[in-house]
C-alpha positions in Angstrom: 21.4 14.0 -24.7 22.0 15.4 -28.2 18.4 14.8 -29.1 16.5 18.1 -29.4 12.9 18.8 -28.2 10.6 21.7 -28.8 9.1 23.4 -25.8 6.9 26.4 -25.2 7.9 27.0 -21.5 5.7 30.1 -21.0 2.8 28.8 -23.2 3.1 32.0 -25.2 3.7 30.6 -28.6 7.5 31.2 -28.4 8.8 27.7 -29.0 12.4 27.0 -28.1 14.7 24.1 -28.8 16.4 22.3 -25.8 18.3 19.1 -25.3 16.0 16.4 -24.0 16.6 14.4 -20.8 15.1 11.5 -18.9 14.2 12.0 -15.2 13.3 9.1 -13.0 11.3 9.5 -9.9 11.2 7.1 -7.0 8.4 6.9 -4.4 6.7 4.3 -2.3 3.6 4.9 -4.3 2.3 7.2 -7.1 -1.3 7.2 -5.8 -2.5 10.7 -6.0 -5.6 12.5 -5.0 -6.6 12.4 -8.7 -6.5 8.6 -8.6 -9.6 8.6 -6.5 -11.5 10.7 -9.1 -11.7 7.8 -11.5 -15.5 7.4 -10.9 -16.2 11.2 -10.9 -19.4 12.2 -12.6 -19.4 14.9 -15.2 -18.6 18.2 -13.7 -20.8 21.2 -14.5 -17.9 23.7 -15.1 -15.5 21.5 -17.1 -17.9 18.9 -18.5 -15.2 16.3 -17.6 -15.9 13.0 -16.0 -13.7 10.3 -14.7 -12.7 7.4 -17.0 -14.9 5.0 -15.0 -17.7 7.5 -14.3 -20.2 6.3 -11.7 -18.3 3.1 -10.8 -18.1 3.9 -7.1 -17.3 0.3 -6.2 -13.9 0.9 -8.0 -13.2 3.8 -5.5 -14.0 1.5 -2.6 -11.6 -1.1 -4.0 -8.9 1.5 -4.5 -9.3 2.9 -0.9 -9.3 -0.6 0.5 -6.1 -1.4 -1.4 -4.5 1.9 -0.3 -5.3 1.2 3.4 -4.1 -2.4 3.2 -0.9 -1.4 1.4 0.1 1.9 2.8 -1.9 2.4 6.1 -1.9 -1.1 7.6 -1.7 0.3 11.1 -5.4 1.3 10.7 -6.4 -2.3 10.4 -4.7 -3.5 13.6 -7.3 -1.9 15.8 -10.1 -4.6 15.8 -12.4 -2.3 17.6 -12.8 0.0 14.6 -15.6 -0.6 12.2 -15.0 -0.4 8.4 -16.5 3.1 8.4 -14.2 4.2 11.3 -11.2 2.8 9.4 -12.1 5.0 6.4 -12.5 8.0 8.7 -9.1 7.4 10.3 -7.5 7.0 6.9 -9.0 10.3 5.8 -7.7 12.0 8.9 -4.3 10.5 8.3 -4.2 11.8 4.7 -5.3 15.2 5.8 -2.6 15.4 8.6 0.1 14.2 6.2 -0.9 16.7 3.6 -1.1 19.6 6.1 2.3 18.7 7.4 3.7 18.7 3.9 2.3 22.1 3.1 3.6 23.5 6.4 7.1 22.2 5.6 6.8 23.8 2.1 5.8 27.1 3.7 8.6 27.0 6.2 11.2 27.2 3.4 9.2 29.4 1.0 8.6 26.6 -1.5 5.8 27.3 -4.0 4.4 24.5 -6.2 3.4 25.9 -9.6 0.5 23.5 -10.4 -1.0 22.2 -7.1 -3.8 20.1 -8.5 -5.1 16.6 -7.7 -2.7 14.9 -10.0 0.3 16.5 -8.2 -0.8 15.7 -4.6 0.3 12.3 -3.2 -2.1 10.4 -0.9 1.0 9.6 1.2 1.9 13.3 1.9 4.8 13.4 -0.6 5.8 16.1 -3.0 5.2 14.9 -6.5 5.5 16.5 -10.0 7.4 19.6 -9.1 6.6 21.0 -12.5 7.1 24.7 -12.3 8.1 25.5 -8.8 10.2 28.1 -6.9 11.5 29.3 -3.6 10.9 32.9 -2.5 13.9 35.0 -1.8 11.8 37.1 0.6 8.3 36.7 1.9 5.7 37.6 -0.6 2.3 35.9 -0.4 1.6 36.8 -4.0 4.8 35.0 -5.2 4.0 32.8 -8.3 6.4 30.2 -9.6 4.4 29.3 -12.7 4.6 31.7 -15.6 1.3 30.5 -17.0 -0.5 31.2 -13.6 -1.5 34.8 -14.5 -4.2 35.0 -11.8 -2.1 33.6 -9.0 -4.3 30.5 -8.3 -1.2 28.6 -7.1 0.6 31.6 -5.5 2.5 31.0 -2.2 -0.4 32.5 -0.2 -3.0 30.3 -1.8 -1.2 27.0 -1.4 -2.8 26.1 2.0 -6.3 26.7 0.6 -5.8 24.8 -2.7 
């Protein structure tokens, strides 16, 4: 595009001009871990709360929708109670996420902002944002220029 946009890629106050672009993403779902924080109560460190703070029935509705839509195999076992279905769903999400992080690690991929809005409930890579691949093994490798403390470093990805 010939349209210009202003960016501060290093969040340093050094604004640059670049051509703008439109990027389209395709995925079976854009449900993210952060989607389930909608009813989150106010947090002591950030003082932030979810937009539907305290509406826990909304989370149950979202989880039920997620299971019905994306994990229907869990509903086929009629011997499972509703609580067991939720537990099996949780285990499935954990396994998918662990597998994704292992695949990233195998190729030296580092996600620059690995937070709940960038983690898919389906175990997909979303919102690459700042990312990078290591040329050689370095657990302290950081792909995000604004991550001065290394919160999202290669070595920390599995813990985050």
